[in-house]
C-alpha positions as a Markdown table, in Angstrom:
| # | Residue | x | y | z |
|---|---|---|---|---|
| 1 | Met | 0.0 | 0.0 | 0.1 |
| 2 | Asn | 1.2 | 3.5 | -0.8 |
| 3 | Asp | 0.9 | 6.7 | 1.4 |
| 4 | Thr | -0.8 | 9.8 | 0.4 |
| 5 | Asn | 2.3 | 11.0 | -1.4 |
| 6 | Gly | 2.6 | 7.8 | -3.5 |
| 7 | Arg | 5.3 | 6.4 | -1.3 |
| 8 | His | 5.2 | 2.8 | -0.1 |
| 9 | Ser | 4.5 | 2.8 | 3.6 |
| 10 | Phe | 4.3 | 0.6 | 6.7 |
| 11 | Ser | 0.8 | 0.3 | 8.2 |
| 12 | Gly | 2.1 | 1.6 | 11.4 |
| 13 | Lys | 4.6 | 1.3 | 14.3 |
| 14 | Leu | 4.6 | -2.5 | 14.6 |
| 15 | Gly | 5.3 | -3.1 | 10.9 |
| 16 | Phe | 8.4 | -0.7 | 11.1 |
| 17 | Val | 9.7 | -2.1 | 14.3 |
| 18 | Leu | 9.4 | -5.7 | 13.3 |
| 19 | Ser | 10.8 | -5.1 | 9.7 |
| 20 | Ala | 13.7 | -3.2 | 11.1 |
| 21 | Ala | 14.3 | -5.7 | 13.8 |
| 22 | Gly | 14.2 | -8.3 | 11.1 |
| 23 | Ala | 16.9 | -6.4 | 9.1 |
| 24 | Ser | 19.0 | -6.1 | 12.3 |
| 25 | Val | 18.7 | -9.7 | 13.5 |
| 26 | Gly | 20.8 | -11.6 | 11.0 |
| 27 | Leu | 23.7 | -14.2 | 10.8 |
| 28 | Gly | 26.0 | -11.8 | 12.8 |
| 29 | Asn | 23.9 | -12.2 | 15.9 |
| 30 | Ile | 24.2 | -15.9 | 15.7 |
| 31 | Trp | 27.6 | -16.8 | 14.5 |
| 32 | Arg | 29.6 | -13.8 | 15.4 |
| 33 | Phe | 28.2 | -12.4 | 18.7 |
| 34 | Pro | 28.7 | -15.6 | 20.8 |
| 35 | Tyr | 32.2 | -16.0 | 19.4 |
| 36 | Leu | 33.3 | -12.4 | 20.3 |
| 37 | Ala | 31.6 | -12.6 | 23.7 |
| 38 | Ala | 33.5 | -15.9 | 24.5 |
| 39 | Arg | 36.7 | -14.5 | 23.3 |
| 40 | Tyr | 36.6 | -11.0 | 25.0 |
| 41 | Gly | 35.5 | -11.9 | 28.5 |
| 42 | Gly | 32.0 | -13.0 | 28.3 |
| 43 | Gly | 29.9 | -10.9 | 30.8 |
| 44 | Ile | 32.1 | -7.7 | 30.4 |
| 45 | Phe | 31.9 | -7.9 | 26.5 |
| 46 | Leu | 28.1 | -8.1 | 27.0 |
| 47 | Leu | 28.0 | -5.2 | 29.3 |
| 48 | Val | 30.1 | -3.0 | 27.1 |
| 49 | Tyr | 28.0 | -4.1 | 23.9 |
| 50 | Ile | 24.7 | -3.0 | 25.7 |
| 51 | Ile | 26.4 | 0.3 | 26.6 |
| 52 | Leu | 27.4 | 0.9 | 23.1 |
| 53 | Ala | 24.1 | -0.1 | 21.7 |
| 54 | Val | 22.1 | 2.3 | 23.8 |
| 55 | Thr | 24.3 | 5.3 | 23.0 |
| 56 | Phe | 26.1 | 5.1 | 19.7 |
| 57 | Gly | 23.7 | 2.5 | 18.2 |
| 58 | Tyr | 20.8 | 4.6 | 19.3 |
| 59 | Thr | 22.1 | 7.8 | 17.7 |
| 60 | Met | 22.9 | 6.2 | 14.3 |
| 61 | Ile | 19.4 | 4.4 | 14.1 |
| 62 | Met | 17.6 | 7.7 | 15.0 |
| 63 | Ser | 19.7 | 9.6 | 12.4 |
| 64 | Glu | 19.1 | 7.3 | 9.6 |
| 65 | Ser | 15.3 | 6.7 | 10.3 |
| 66 | Ala | 14.8 | 10.4 | 10.6 |
| 67 | Ile | 16.6 | 11.3 | 7.3 |
| 68 | Gly | 14.5 | 8.6 | 5.5 |
| 69 | Arg | 11.2 | 10.0 | 7.0 |
| 70 | Met | 12.2 | 13.5 | 6.4 |
| 71 | Thr | 12.9 | 13.1 | 2.8 |
| 72 | Gln | 10.6 | 10.2 | 1.8 |
| 73 | Lys | 13.3 | 8.8 | -0.4 |
| 74 | Ser | 15.8 | 6.0 | -0.3 |
| 75 | Ser | 19.5 | 6.7 | 0.2 |
| 76 | Val | 20.5 | 8.4 | -3.0 |
| 77 | Gly | 17.5 | 10.6 | -3.1 |
| 78 | Ala | 17.8 | 11.4 | 0.6 |
| 79 | Phe | 21.4 | 12.6 | 0.4 |
| 80 | Ala | 20.6 | 14.6 | -2.8 |
| 81 | Arg | 17.7 | 16.4 | -1.1 |
| 82 | Phe | 20.4 | 18.4 | 1.0 |
| 83 | Gly | 22.6 | 19.5 | -1.9 |
| 84 | Ser | 24.5 | 18.2 | -5.1 |
| 85 | Gly | 28.1 | 18.3 | -3.7 |
| 86 | Trp | 30.5 | 15.5 | -3.8 |
| 87 | Met | 29.6 | 14.5 | -0.2 |
| 88 | Asn | 25.9 | 14.2 | -1.0 |
| 89 | Lys | 26.5 | 12.2 | -4.2 |
| 90 | Thr | 29.1 | 10.0 | -2.7 |
| 91 | Gly | 27.2 | 9.3 | 0.6 |
| 92 | Gly | 23.9 | 8.4 | -1.3 |
| 93 | Trp | 25.5 | 6.0 | -3.8 |
| 94 | Ile | 27.8 | 4.3 | -1.3 |
| 95 | Asn | 24.6 | 3.6 | 0.7 |
| 96 | Ala | 23.0 | 2.2 | -2.4 |
| 97 | Ile | 25.9 | 0.1 | -3.4 |
| 98 | Ile | 26.5 | -1.6 | -0.1 |
| 99 | Pro | 23.3 | -3.7 | -0.1 |
| 100 | Leu | 23.9 | -4.3 | -3.7 |
| 101 | Leu | 27.1 | -6.1 | -2.9 |
| 102 | Ile | 26.2 | -7.6 | 0.4 |
| 103 | Val | 22.9 | -9.4 | -0.5 |
| 104 | Pro | 24.4 | -11.7 | -3.1 |
| 105 | Tyr | 27.1 | -13.2 | -0.9 |
| 106 | Tyr | 24.8 | -13.2 | 2.1 |
| 107 | Ser | 22.2 | -15.2 | 0.1 |
| 108 | Val | 25.0 | -17.7 | -0.6 |
| 109 | Ile | 25.2 | -18.3 | 3.0 |
| 110 | Gly | 21.4 | -18.4 | 3.3 |
| 111 | Gly | 21.7 | -21.2 | 0.7 |
| 112 | Trp | 24.0 | -23.1 | 2.9 |
| 113 | Val | 21.5 | -22.7 | 5.8 |
| 114 | Leu | 18.6 | -24.1 | 3.6 |
| 115 | Lys | 21.0 | -27.0 | 2.6 |
| 116 | Tyr | 21.6 | -27.9 | 6.2 |
| 117 | Leu | 18.0 | -27.5 | 7.1 |
| 118 | Phe | 16.9 | -29.9 | 4.2 |
| 119 | Ala | 19.7 | -32.4 | 5.5 |
| 120 | Tyr | 18.3 | -32.4 | 9.0 |
| 121 | Leu | 14.7 | -32.9 | 7.8 |
| 122 | Thr | 15.7 | -35.8 | 5.6 |
| 123 | Ser | 19.0 | -37.5 | 6.7 |
| 124 | Gly | 19.2 | -37.1 | 10.5 |
| 125 | Ser | 22.0 | -35.4 | 12.4 |
| 126 | Arg | 24.8 | -38.0 | 12.0 |
| 127 | Val | 25.6 | -37.1 | 8.5 |
| 128 | Met | 26.6 | -33.5 | 9.2 |
| 129 | Thr | 29.1 | -34.4 | 11.8 |
| 130 | Glu | 31.5 | -35.8 | 9.3 |
| 131 | Asp | 34.6 | -33.6 | 8.9 |
| 132 | Thr | 34.3 | -33.6 | 5.2 |
| 133 | Tyr | 30.5 | -32.8 | 5.0 |
| 134 | Phe | 30.8 | -29.1 | 4.8 |
| 135 | Ser | 33.9 | -28.9 | 2.8 |
| 136 | Gly | 32.4 | -31.3 | 0.3 |
| 137 | Phe | 29.3 | -29.2 | -0.1 |
| 138 | Leu | 31.4 | -25.9 | -0.7 |
| 139 | Gly | 33.4 | -27.9 | -3.3 |
| 140 | Ser | 30.3 | -28.7 | -5.2 |
| 141 | Gly | 29.5 | -25.7 | -7.3 |
| 142 | Ser | 26.3 | -27.1 | -8.7 |
| 143 | Gln | 24.8 | -27.9 | -5.1 |
| 144 | Gln | 25.8 | -24.4 | -3.9 |
| 145 | Val | 24.1 | -22.7 | -6.8 |
| 146 | Leu | 21.0 | -24.8 | -6.4 |
| 147 | Trp | 20.4 | -23.8 | -2.8 |
| 148 | Phe | 21.5 | -20.2 | -3.5 |
| 149 | Ile | 18.8 | -19.9 | -6.1 |
| 150 | Val | 16.2 | -21.4 | -3.9 |
| 151 | Phe | 17.0 | -18.8 | -1.2 |
| 152 | Ile | 17.0 | -15.9 | -3.5 |
| 153 | Leu | 13.7 | -16.9 | -5.0 |
| 154 | Val | 12.0 | -16.8 | -1.7 |
| 155 | Asp | 13.7 | -13.4 | -1.0 |
| 156 | Leu | 12.5 | -12.0 | -4.3 |
| 157 | Ala | 8.9 | -13.4 | -3.9 |
| 158 | Val | 8.6 | -11.3 | -0.7 |
| 159 | Ile | 10.0 | -8.2 | -2.3 |
| 160 | Phe | 7.7 | -8.5 | -5.3 |
| 161 | Leu | 4.6 | -8.6 | -3.0 |
| 162 | Gly | 5.5 | -4.9 | -1.8 |
| 163 | Val | 6.2 | -3.3 | 1.5 |
| 164 | Gln | 2.9 | -4.0 | 3.5 |
| 165 | Asn | 1.8 | -7.3 | 1.7 |
| 166 | Gly | 5.4 | -8.7 | 1.6 |
| 167 | Ile | 8.0 | -7.2 | 3.9 |
| 168 | Glu | 5.7 | -6.2 | 6.8 |
| 169 | Arg | 3.5 | -9.3 | 6.6 |
| 170 | Val | 6.5 | -11.7 | 6.6 |
| 171 | Ser | 8.2 | -9.9 | 9.4 |
| 172 | Lys | 5.0 | -10.1 | 11.5 |
| 173 | Leu | 5.0 | -13.6 | 11.1 |
| 174 | Val | 8.6 | -14.7 | 11.1 |
| 175 | Met | 10.0 | -12.4 | 13.9 |
| 176 | Pro | 7.7 | -13.7 | 16.8 |
| 177 | Val | 8.4 | -17.4 | 15.6 |
| 178 | Leu | 12.2 | -16.5 | 15.5 |
| 179 | Ala | 12.0 | -15.0 | 19.2 |
| 180 | Val | 10.1 | -18.2 | 20.4 |
| 181 | Leu | 12.7 | -20.6 | 18.8 |
| 182 | Ala | 15.5 | -18.6 | 20.2 |
| 183 | Val | 13.8 | -18.8 | 23.7 |
| 184 | Ile | 13.4 | -22.5 | 23.3 |
| 185 | Leu | 16.8 | -23.3 | 22.2 |
| 186 | Ala | 18.3 | -21.2 | 24.8 |
| 187 | Ile | 16.5 | -22.9 | 27.7 |
| 188 | Tyr | 17.5 | -26.2 | 26.0 |
| 189 | Ser | 21.1 | -25.3 | 25.9 |
| 190 | Met | 21.1 | -23.8 | 29.5 |
| 191 | Thr | 19.9 | -27.2 | 30.9 |
| 192 | Leu | 22.6 | -29.3 | 29.3 |
| 193 | Pro | 25.1 | -31.0 | 31.9 |
| 194 | Gly | 28.1 | -28.7 | 32.2 |
| 195 | Ala | 26.3 | -25.8 | 30.8 |
| 196 | Ala | 26.2 | -23.6 | 34.2 |
| 197 | Ala | 29.8 | -22.6 | 33.6 |
| 198 | Gly | 29.1 | -21.2 | 30.2 |
| 199 | Ile | 26.0 | -19.3 | 31.6 |
| 200 | Arg | 28.1 | -17.7 | 34.3 |
| 201 | Tyr | 30.8 | -16.7 | 32.0 |
| 202 | Phe | 28.5 | -15.1 | 29.5 |
| 203 | Leu | 26.1 | -13.3 | 31.8 |
| 204 | Ile | 28.4 | -12.2 | 34.9 |
| 205 | Pro | 30.9 | -9.5 | 34.1 |
| 206 | Asp | 34.5 | -10.1 | 35.1 |
| 207 | Phe | 36.2 | -6.7 | 35.0 |
| 208 | Ser | 39.6 | -8.2 | 35.2 |
| 209 | Lys | 39.0 | -9.4 | 31.6 |
| 210 | Phe | 38.3 | -5.9 | 30.4 |
| 211 | Ser | 40.6 | -4.6 | 27.7 |
| 212 | Ile | 40.7 | -1.9 | 24.8 |
| 213 | Met | 40.0 | -4.9 | 22.5 |
| 214 | Thr | 36.8 | -5.7 | 24.4 |
| 215 | Val | 35.6 | -2.1 | 23.3 |
| 216 | Val | 36.9 | -2.5 | 19.8 |
| 217 | Ala | 35.3 | -5.8 | 19.3 |
| 218 | Ala | 31.9 | -4.8 | 20.9 |
| 219 | Leu | 31.9 | -1.6 | 18.8 |
| 220 | Gly | 32.4 | -3.4 | 15.5 |
| 221 | Gln | 29.7 | -6.0 | 16.4 |
| 222 | Met | 27.0 | -3.5 | 17.5 |
| 223 | Phe | 27.8 | -1.5 | 14.3 |
| 224 | Tyr | 27.0 | -4.5 | 12.0 |
| 225 | Ser | 24.3 | -6.0 | 14.2 |
| 226 | Leu | 22.0 | -3.0 | 14.1 |
| 227 | Ser | 22.2 | -2.7 | 10.2 |
| 228 | Ile | 23.8 | 0.7 | 10.5 |
| 229 | Ala | 25.0 | 2.5 | 7.2 |
| 230 | Met | 23.6 | -0.1 | 4.9 |
| 231 | Gly | 20.9 | 2.0 | 3.3 |
| 232 | Ile | 18.2 | -0.1 | 5.2 |
| 233 | Leu | 17.3 | 2.3 | 8.0 |
| 234 | Ile | 17.0 | 5.3 | 5.6 |
| 235 | Thr | 14.8 | 3.3 | 3.3 |
| 236 | Phe | 12.7 | 1.9 | 6.0 |
| 237 | Gly | 12.5 | 5.3 | 7.6 |
| 238 | Ser | 11.1 | 6.6 | 4.3 |
| 239 | Tyr | 8.3 | 4.1 | 4.7 |
| 240 | Met | 7.4 | 5.3 | 8.2 |
| 241 | Lys | 4.3 | 7.4 | 8.7 |
| 242 | Lys | 4.8 | 10.8 | 10.3 |
| 243 | Asp | 2.8 | 10.1 | 13.3 |
| 244 | Thr | 4.8 | 7.0 | 14.1 |
| 245 | Asp | 6.7 | 7.5 | 17.4 |
| 246 | Met | 10.3 | 7.2 | 16.0 |
| 247 | Glu | 12.1 | 7.2 | 19.4 |
| 248 | Ser | 10.0 | 4.3 | 21.1 |
| 249 | Ser | 10.3 | 2.5 | 17.6 |
| 250 | Thr | 14.1 | 2.9 | 17.8 |
| 251 | Val | 14.2 | 1.6 | 21.4 |
| 252 | Gln | 12.1 | -1.4 | 20.6 |
| 253 | Val | 14.3 | -2.4 | 17.6 |
| 254 | Glu | 17.5 | -1.9 | 19.9 |
| 255 | Ile | 15.7 | -4.2 | 22.5 |
| 256 | Phe | 14.7 | -6.9 | 20.1 |
| 257 | Asp | 18.1 | -7.1 | 18.4 |
| 258 | Thr | 20.0 | -7.1 | 21.7 |
| 259 | Ala | 17.6 | -9.7 | 23.2 |
| 260 | Val | 18.2 | -12.1 | 20.1 |
| 261 | Ala | 22.0 | -11.6 | 20.4 |
| 262 | Ile | 21.8 | -12.4 | 24.1 |
| 263 | Leu | 19.6 | -15.4 | 23.4 |
| 264 | Ser | 22.0 | -16.5 | 20.7 |
| 265 | Gly | 24.9 | -16.3 | 23.3 |
| 266 | Leu | 22.8 | -18.4 | 25.6 |
| 267 | Met | 22.1 | -20.9 | 22.9 |
| 268 | Ile | 25.6 | -21.4 | 21.8 |
| 269 | Ile | 28.1 | -20.6 | 24.7 |
| 270 | Pro | 26.6 | -23.0 | 27.3 |
| 271 | Ala | 26.3 | -25.7 | 24.6 |
| 272 | Val | 29.9 | -25.3 | 23.6 |
| 273 | Phe | 31.1 | -25.1 | 27.2 |
| 274 | Ala | 29.2 | -28.4 | 27.9 |
| 275 | Phe | 30.6 | -30.0 | 24.7 |
| 276 | Ser | 34.2 | -28.9 | 25.3 |
| 277 | Gly | 34.4 | -29.3 | 29.1 |
| 278 | Gly | 34.6 | -25.5 | 29.8 |
| 279 | Asp | 36.9 | -24.3 | 27.2 |
| 280 | Pro | 35.8 | -20.9 | 25.6 |
| 281 | Asp | 38.6 | -21.2 | 23.0 |
| 282 | Arg | 36.6 | -24.1 | 21.3 |
| 283 | Leu | 34.0 | -21.5 | 20.2 |
| 284 | Asn | 35.0 | -20.6 | 16.6 |
| 285 | Ser | 33.6 | -17.8 | 14.5 |
| 286 | Gly | 31.7 | -17.7 | 11.3 |
| 287 | Pro | 30.8 | -20.7 | 9.2 |
| 288 | Ser | 32.9 | -23.2 | 11.2 |
| 289 | Leu | 30.7 | -22.4 | 14.3 |
| 290 | Met | 27.4 | -22.8 | 12.6 |
| 291 | Phe | 28.1 | -25.6 | 10.0 |
| 292 | Ile | 30.8 | -27.7 | 11.8 |
| 293 | Thr | 30.7 | -27.3 | 15.6 |
| 294 | Met | 27.0 | -27.0 | 16.2 |
| 295 | Pro | 26.1 | -30.1 | 14.2 |
| 296 | Lys | 28.6 | -32.0 | 16.2 |
| 297 | Ile | 27.1 | -30.7 | 19.5 |
| 298 | Phe | 23.6 | -31.6 | 18.4 |
| 299 | Asp | 24.8 | -35.2 | 17.6 |
| 300 | Thr | 26.0 | -35.6 | 21.2 |
| 301 | Ile | 22.7 | -34.6 | 22.9 |
| 302 | Gly | 19.3 | -36.1 | 23.2 |
| 303 | Gly | 16.9 | -35.2 | 20.4 |
| 304 | Gly | 19.8 | -33.8 | 18.3 |
| 305 | Gln | 17.8 | -34.0 | 15.0 |
| 306 | Val | 14.9 | -31.9 | 16.4 |
| 307 | Ile | 17.2 | -29.4 | 17.9 |
| 308 | Gly | 19.2 | -29.2 | 14.6 |
| 309 | Ile | 15.9 | -28.5 | 12.7 |
| 310 | Leu | 14.8 | -25.8 | 15.2 |
| 311 | Phe | 18.2 | -24.2 | 15.1 |
| 312 | Phe | 18.4 | -24.1 | 11.3 |
| 313 | Val | 14.8 | -22.8 | 11.0 |
| 314 | Leu | 15.9 | -20.1 | 13.3 |
| 315 | Val | 19.0 | -19.2 | 11.3 |
| 316 | Phe | 17.0 | -19.4 | 8.0 |
| 317 | Phe | 14.5 | -16.8 | 9.3 |
| 318 | Ala | 17.4 | -14.5 | 10.6 |
| 319 | Ala | 19.2 | -14.8 | 7.2 |
| 320 | Leu | 15.9 | -14.3 | 5.2 |
| 321 | Thr | 14.7 | -11.1 | 7.0 |
| 322 | Ser | 18.1 | -9.5 | 6.7 |
| 323 | Ser | 18.4 | -10.4 | 3.0 |
| 324 | Ile | 14.8 | -9.1 | 2.3 |
| 325 | Ala | 15.8 | -5.8 | 3.9 |
| 326 | Leu | 19.0 | -5.5 | 1.8 |
| 327 | Thr | 17.2 | -6.3 | -1.4 |
| 328 | Glu | 14.5 | -3.8 | -0.6 |
| 329 | Cys | 17.0 | -1.0 | -0.3 |
| 330 | Cys | 18.2 | -1.7 | -3.8 |
| 331 | Val | 14.6 | -2.0 | -5.3 |
| 332 | Ser | 13.7 | 1.3 | -3.6 |
| 333 | Val | 16.8 | 3.0 | -5.2 |
| 334 | Phe | 15.7 | 1.6 | -8.6 |
| 335 | Glu | 12.1 | 2.9 | -8.2 |
| 336 | Asp | 13.2 | 6.4 | -6.9 |
| 337 | Glu | 16.2 | 7.1 | -9.2 |
| 338 | Phe | 15.3 | 5.3 | -12.4 |
| 339 | Gly | 11.4 | 5.3 | -12.3 |
| 340 | Trp | 11.1 | 1.6 | -12.8 |
| 341 | Asn | 8.1 | 0.0 | -11.2 |
| 342 | Arg | 8.4 | -2.7 | -8.6 |
| 343 | Lys | 8.1 | -5.6 | -11.0 |
| 344 | Lys | 11.0 | -4.3 | -13.1 |
| 345 | Ser | 13.1 | -3.3 | -10.3 |
| 346 | Thr | 12.7 | -6.7 | -8.5 |
| 347 | Val | 13.6 | -8.6 | -11.7 |
| 348 | Ile | 16.8 | -6.6 | -12.4 |
| 349 | Met | 17.8 | -6.9 | -8.7 |
| 350 | Gly | 17.3 | -10.7 | -9.0 |
| 351 | Leu | 19.6 | -10.9 | -12.1 |
| 352 | Ile | 22.2 | -8.9 | -10.3 |
| 353 | Met | 22.0 | -11.1 | -7.2 |
| 354 | Ala | 22.2 | -14.2 | -9.2 |
| 355 | Gly | 25.2 | -13.0 | -11.2 |
| 356 | Leu | 27.3 | -12.0 | -8.2 |
| 357 | Gly | 26.1 | -14.7 | -6.0 |
| 358 | Ile | 27.0 | -17.4 | -8.5 |
| 359 | Leu | 30.4 | -15.8 | -8.7 |
| 360 | Ser | 30.8 | -16.2 | -4.8 |
| 361 | Cys | 29.5 | -19.9 | -5.0 |
| 362 | Leu | 32.2 | -20.7 | -7.6 |
| 363 | Gly | 34.9 | -19.0 | -5.6 |
| 364 | Phe | 34.9 | -22.2 | -3.4 |
| 365 | Asn | 35.5 | -24.6 | -6.3 |
| 366 | Val | 35.8 | -23.6 | -10.0 |
| 367 | Leu | 37.2 | -20.2 | -9.3 |
| 368 | Ser | 39.0 | -21.2 | -6.0 |
| 369 | Ser | 42.4 | -20.2 | -7.5 |
| 370 | Val | 41.1 | -16.6 | -7.8 |
| 371 | Ser | 42.5 | -14.4 | -5.1 |
| 372 | Ile | 41.9 | -10.6 | -4.5 |
| 373 | Leu | 44.2 | -9.0 | -1.9 |
| 374 | Gly | 44.8 | -12.5 | -0.7 |
| 375 | Met | 41.1 | -13.2 | -0.2 |
| 376 | Gly | 38.6 | -15.5 | -1.9 |
| 377 | Ile | 35.7 | -14.0 | -3.8 |
| 378 | Leu | 33.0 | -14.1 | -0.9 |
| 379 | Asp | 35.7 | -12.9 | 1.6 |
| 380 | Phe | 36.7 | -10.0 | -0.6 |
| 381 | Phe | 33.0 | -8.8 | -1.0 |
| 382 | Asp | 32.6 | -9.1 | 2.8 |
| 383 | Phe | 35.8 | -7.1 | 3.2 |
| 384 | Leu | 34.8 | -4.5 | 0.7 |
| 385 | Thr | 31.5 | -3.8 | 2.3 |
| 386 | Asn | 31.9 | -4.4 | 6.0 |
| 387 | Ser | 35.4 | -3.1 | 6.5 |
| 388 | Leu | 35.6 | -0.3 | 4.0 |
| 389 | Leu | 32.4 | 1.1 | 2.6 |
| 390 | Met | 30.1 | 0.7 | 5.7 |
| 391 | Pro | 32.3 | 2.8 | 8.1 |
| 392 | Val | 32.8 | 5.4 | 5.3 |
| 393 | Ser | 29.0 | 5.5 | 4.7 |
| 394 | Ala | 28.3 | 6.1 | 8.5 |
| 395 | Leu | 30.9 | 8.8 | 8.6 |
| 396 | Leu | 29.2 | 10.5 | 5.7 |
| 397 | Ile | 25.7 | 10.2 | 7.3 |
| 398 | Cys | 27.1 | 11.9 | 10.5 |
| 399 | Leu | 28.7 | 14.8 | 8.3 |
| 400 | Leu | 25.3 | 15.0 | 6.4 |
| 401 | Val | 23.5 | 15.6 | 9.8 |
| 402 | Leu | 26.1 | 17.9 | 11.3 |
| 403 | Arg | 26.9 | 20.1 | 8.3 |
| 404 | Lys | 24.0 | 20.0 | 5.8 |
| 405 | Ile | 20.8 | 19.1 | 7.7 |
| 406 | Thr | 21.8 | 20.4 | 11.1 |
| 407 | Ile | 21.0 | 18.5 | 14.3 |
| 408 | Gly | 18.1 | 21.1 | 15.1 |
| 409 | Lys | 16.4 | 20.2 | 11.9 |
| 410 | Leu | 16.6 | 16.5 | 12.5 |
| 411 | Glu | 15.3 | 16.8 | 16.0 |
| 412 | Glu | 12.4 | 18.7 | 14.7 |
| 413 | Glu | 11.6 | 15.7 | 12.4 |
| 414 | Val | 11.9 | 13.4 | 15.4 |
| 415 | Met | 9.8 | 15.5 | 17.6 |
| 416 | Gln | 6.7 | 15.6 | 15.2 |
| 417 | Ser | 5.9 | 12.2 | 16.8 |
| 418 | Ser | 8.2 | 11.7 | 19.8 |
| 419 | Ala | 9.1 | 13.2 | 23.1 |
| 420 | Phe | 12.8 | 12.7 | 22.2 |
| 421 | Arg | 13.8 | 12.0 | 25.9 |
| 422 | Arg | 17.3 | 11.2 | 25.0 |
| 423 | Arg | 17.8 | 14.4 | 23.0 |
| 424 | Arg | 20.8 | 15.5 | 25.0 |
| 425 | Leu | 22.4 | 12.1 | 24.6 |
| 426 | Tyr | 21.9 | 12.1 | 20.9 |
| 427 | Arg | 23.5 | 15.5 | 20.5 |
| 428 | Phe | 26.5 | 14.6 | 22.7 |
| 429 | Val | 27.1 | 11.4 | 20.9 |
| 430 | Leu | 26.7 | 12.8 | 17.4 |
| 431 | Lys | 28.9 | 15.8 | 18.0 |
| 432 | Tyr | 31.6 | 14.4 | 20.0 |
| 433 | Leu | 31.7 | 10.5 | 19.9 |
| 434 | Ala | 30.2 | 9.1 | 16.7 |
| 435 | Ile | 33.1 | 10.2 | 14.3 |
| 436 | Pro | 35.9 | 9.1 | 16.5 |
| 437 | Leu | 34.0 | 5.7 | 17.1 |
| 438 | Leu | 33.6 | 5.2 | 13.3 |
| 439 | Leu | 37.4 | 5.8 | 12.9 |
| 440 | Val | 38.0 | 3.1 | 15.4 |
| 441 | Ile | 35.7 | 0.7 | 13.6 |
| 442 | Phe | 37.3 | 1.6 | 10.2 |
| 443 | Cys | 40.9 | 1.1 | 11.3 |
| 444 | Ser | 40.2 | -1.9 | 13.4 |
| 445 | Ser | 38.1 | -3.7 | 10.6 |
| 446 | Val | 40.9 | -3.1 | 8.0 |
| 447 | Ala | 43.6 | -4.2 | 10.5 |
| 448 | Asn | 41.6 | -7.4 | 11.2 |
| 449 | Ala | 41.1 | -8.1 | 7.6 |
| 450 | Phe | 44.7 | -8.1 | 6.8 |
| 451 | Gly | 45.7 | -9.9 | 10.0 |
| 452 | Trp | 47.4 | -7.0 | 11.7 |
| 453 | Ile | 45.0 | -7.6 | 14.7 |
| 454 | His | 42.7 | -10.3 | 15.5 |
| 455 | Ile | 39.2 | -9.7 | 16.4 |
């Protein structure tokens, strides 16, 4: 459904909150957050993460959502609304390019999730515990491409249905189910023999484990977890009605995303502690955690096949909602900037996703010899978007608010529908903390990608 100005819109506050939360709750919450928490002190990492989320994260979500609602445009048009200088053009198009590059390789991983879910449904849990299972799957270009295509067809079908009938309806259905599954799996994990040590490690802060790397790691995770600087929040903000309480919506998105991250920690850290005899170093990051370690854990516990099914349903929902949000950003830019209708925009986006995604699939087999800056194809796309473009994009968003829009004008937009109780905090963070923190994210991300530091 379109608003009175012809713009797509959410039906109300719940539609925005669940759609934005769906964008935020993704693979990073499940396979990166528990690993970082285990590596950087458990409870102290969690405490630092929450502090950063309610200050810096809050400020960035409010800024992007307000820019979107103020301009009623996706990222390119939103930046252009405030001038035609290099900063506006660069900021708008970087925000548009980021999701265009992320969603193809993200959907490849979504295809991996579907493959494992199908295997748990049809083959039991034992077959996935073989050391060669995951590597064998990656080595099969045809299998990867097949499951990748299935995943993007589901994604594109939702986008084709539109904002209210597609994105909002799916988010209202999927997000409550995702939350329930996360609670069930967390409770199950916490009741395993030997899990109590993992619960204490994750929830009770040990200040002796605090270090500057705790802050750096938590800052980077919070930045990516809340979908900052991907064009998503500007686009979804442009679909927000003027009477929707922006501040309370932002708080609820923060709470939902952080709650799922905590539940992910309670799902995975106690289970790994129980499985490894209390060794947090056994908790790996990324694909090896989700596709190698967790299946081995499921195989050692009662009802492992059922738990595996529930786990990969949850991961699939998390991957799907994030990929839908990323795809919608691109479709919205096509509609706004090129005047294409939703059908044409979705088809063209699907072709781009297929082309770049298949390239990432083949990077593990046919094109495995191809290396860019010492990285495989999928890892390079991840480095380009997460380590380089996203911090630059966020920096340009801050400069847009500070130099072009002005904080006062943005506050006026927020206060059309909100009391803006954290107004002083917002001003302080944006004026004095946001840019230094973004520079830390940029430098640490690049250093980590090249192995100069390890996060």
